[in-house]
C-alpha positions in Angstrom: 0.0 0.0 0.0 1.2 3.5 -0.7 1.1 6.1 2.1 -1.9 8.5 1.8 -0.4 11.9 1.4 -1.8 14.3 4.0 -2.9 11.5 6.4 -0.4 12.2 9.2 -1.8 9.5 11.5 1.6 7.9 11.9 2.9 11.3 13.2 0.1 11.6 15.8 -1.1 8.2 17.1 2.1 6.4 18.1 4.5 7.3 20.8 8.1 8.0 19.5 10.8 7.6 22.1 13.7 8.8 20.0 14.5 12.5 19.8 12.8 14.6 17.1 13.9 18.1 16.1 11.9 20.3 18.4 10.9 17.4 20.6 14.2 16.2 22.3 12.3 13.6 24.4 10.3 12.2 21.6 6.5 12.4 21.8 3.6 10.7 23.6 1.0 8.6 21.9 -1.8 10.9 20.6 0.5 13.9 20.6 1.0 15.7 17.2 4.6 15.8 16.1 5.9 19.3 15.8 7.4 18.4 12.4 3.9 17.7 11.0 2.8 20.6 8.9 -0.8 22.0 8.8 -1.2 19.9 5.6 -0.2 16.8 7.6 3.1 16.4 5.8 6.4 15.6 7.5 8.6 18.7 7.3 11.8 16.6 7.8 10.9 13.8 5.5 14.0 12.5 3.8 16.3 14.4 6.1 18.9 12.7 8.3 17.3 14.4 11.4 14.2 12.3 10.9 14.0 9.5 13.5 14.9 6.0 12.2 11.6 4.7 13.5 9.8 7.2 11.2 11.9 6.4 8.2 11.3 2.6 8.7 7.5 2.9 9.0 5.8 1.4 6.0 2.1 2.0 5.2 0.0 -1.1 5.4 -3.7 -1.6 5.4 -3.5 -3.4 8.8 -2.3 -0.2 10.5 -3.5 2.4 8.1 -7.0 1.2 7.2 -8.9 2.9 4.5 -8.9 6.5 5.8 -6.9 8.8 8.0 -9.6 8.5 10.8 -9.3 4.7 10.6 -5.5 4.9 10.7 -5.6 7.0 13.9 -7.8 4.4 15.5 -5.8 1.4 14.3 -2.4 2.9 15.2 -3.8 3.9 18.6 -4.9 0.3 19.1 -1.5 -1.0 18.1 0.1 1.5 20.5 -2.0 0.3 23.4 -1.3 -3.4 22.5 2.4 -2.9 22.4 2.9 -0.4 25.2 5.3 -1.6 27.9 
């Protein structure tokens, strides 16, 4: 599956423990990444400052569903199921 441009769910729903420019302690689940633009595009996409976990993420129907709203719900569920 190809990423839905302007979705942004993967930059909101999951927690990210590694540093992000502007968020040195990462981000909590459900918190919008400061690098996510108003158009829901990653402003550091393709840059070396982008966390490895973000670069490694691949869109998949099991985590992205068929819409941005569904992606938020599914990614939130996965976050809860894998939280330590």
